[in-house]
N, C-alpha and C positions, 0 to 999 in steps of 0.2 A: 503494500500500500505506499502510495506517495504522499507525504504530508509536508507542507509548509515549506516546500522547495521553489514554489512559483516566483517568489520574490528574488531569490538567488538568480534563477533562469532570466527573469525579465532584466535584471541589472546587467547581466553578461550581454544580452542582447543590445542594451543601450550602449554599453561601453565598446562593444565590437572587437576589442582586443584583449587577449590574455598574454602577457609576458612569461614565458618560460624560463626559469632560473634553474640551470643545471651547471654543476662544476664549480661554482663560485664559493670561495672560502667563507666561514662562518663570521669572520670578523669584517667581511665586506658586505654581509647581507643588508644591514640596515642602510648603508650608504647606497647600495643598489636600489632598495626600495624608494629611498629619497629621490634618487635621480629618475626613477620612472615616474613617480608622482609628479615631480616638476614638469616632466614632459607630457603630462596629460593622461598616463595609464592608471587605470583605477581597478585593475585585476591582475594578479600575478599568480603564478604557480611554482612551488618549491617541489623539485623532484626528490623522490625519497631515496634515490640512490646518490644523493649528494651528501657528503659528510656533514654531520651536525644538522640535517634537515629538520628534524622535530623541534629543535631548540630555535632554529632560524624562524621557522613557521610561527612558532609561539611568541617570539620576541617581535616579530613584525606585526602580528596580529595586536599585540598589546600596544604597540606603539601608534598604529593606524586605526585600530577599531573598525567602525563602520566606514571609514573614508576609503577603504580598499577591501575588495574581496580578495581572500587569500586561499589558494587551492593547494592540495597536495598531489603531486603527480608520480607516475610510475608505481602506483599502488597495485599490487598483485594478489593479495588475499584479504579477507575480512578482518584478520588480526592487525594487519598494517592499517587498514582503513579506520579501525577504531582508534589506534594510537594517534593517527593524523587528526581525527575528529576531536579527540580530548586535548591536542594541542591547539585547536582553534580553526581547523580547515573549514572553509564554508562549502567547498566542492572538493571532489575526489576524482581524479582522472586515472585511467589505466591504459596501457598500450594494448591490452587484449580484452576480449569479452569474458567478464566473469559474473555470472548470475548472483553468486553469493556476495560478491562486493556491492552489486547493485541493491541487494536486499537489506544489506548492512547500512548502506547509506541511507536508504529510505526509512529504515527503523530509527535512526537517528536524526531524521530530518535535514540531511545533507544532500546536495545534488550530486548524482552519480553521472560520470561521463566516461563511459566504457569505450575502448578503442575497438574500431570496427572497420570493415573495408567492404565487404560484399553485401549485396542486397539482403541475403538471408540472415547474415549477422546483424544488420542494421534493424531489420524488423524483429528478430529475436530480443534485441536489447530493448526496443521500444515496449514490446509486449511484456518484458520482465519489469518495466517500471522506469526505465531510463527516458527522462525527458529531452535529453541532449546527448547526441553521440559524437565521438571523436573520429573523424574520418583520418585514418592513419596507416601507412604514410600517404599523405595526399599527393605527393609528387607522382605517384605511380600512374594515376589517371588524369591529374590536372583539374583546373576550374571547371570544366564542361561536365565532368562526372558529377558534381553537386546538382546541377541542373537535371540531368538524366535521372538521378535517384529521386529528386523532389517531385518529379511528374507522377510516378505511381505511388510515392510515399510523402505526400505533401505535409502530414501531420509531424513528421520527424525534423526535429531542428539539428542542425549540423556544424561542427567545429572542424574545419580542415587544420591538420597539424603535420608537420614534416614536409620541409621544402617551400613553405610559404614565405614570401619575401617582398620587398617593395616593388619588384617587377610584376608580380602576379596577384597581389592582395587585392587590388580594385577587382580583377577579373573573378576572383573566388566570391567576393561580395555580390557582384552583379549577377552571378549565377546561383544565388540563393543561400550562401553560407550565412549563419546566424552570428558566428563570432569566430575570430581567427586566433589561432595559437601560433605565436611567434617565438622562435628559439635564439640562436646565436645572431640572426641578424638584428636582434634588438638588445640583448644582453650577451655580449662576447666575453667569456671568462678572462681572455687576455686584457681587455679593458680594465676590468675590476683588479686583476693583478697589478696593473701598472697605475691604478688609482684615477684612471680616466674617465670618472664618472659622467663628465660633461658630454662624453661620445653617446652615453645611453640616453641622456636627455634629449640630445639632438635627433637621435634615432627614434625616440619615442613621439617626439613632437611631428616628425616627418610621417610616421605610421598613423598616428591620430589624424592628421590633415589628409591624408589619403583616403582613409576609411570613412571619414566625416564628408569627404566630397563625392562619395559614390551615389549615384542614383539607380536604384533597382528598377528594372522595367519588366 
């Protein structure tokens, strides 16, 4: 049963972008969040295979509260999902389809975003209670794939992840993407390692401008 996740889903749709933070050192997490926030990003994902991920998630959520949605990524099982939710995750993303993770998120009123690719996986996730699915890796079929899937399955909202860049972000949105997941094109671990957080802000501003300028026909 899906409970109280509509607000999270709606906000993600309004924001249009989720910054995927992977491989960033723990002491750079708050600086990274600050740089993203300055650039207009209001939703970010900390991948659980990043060292210190749960502490990073907890600290950023404590610092920003309702000003930013914080997600946990690369969640593979219900136990990891519960840990992330207890640390403050608003939404939980997976690279694969796990019905048990979806059920766990729904039980705790958090938005589940399972990783899917085929039409069968997409419908299976939606029938299990996922209101938003992560099309991964999106580079495999490109922006037109979103439109092709939305025709027979208009009820499913989709988040392309994997290969989304400034070159194709507008095309993904024009073809019906609900929100985009952006990785190293937005938060490059090399930038954080060198303390070049201004580059993150600049990239964020450009992505936000690109997405906000899209007219869906």
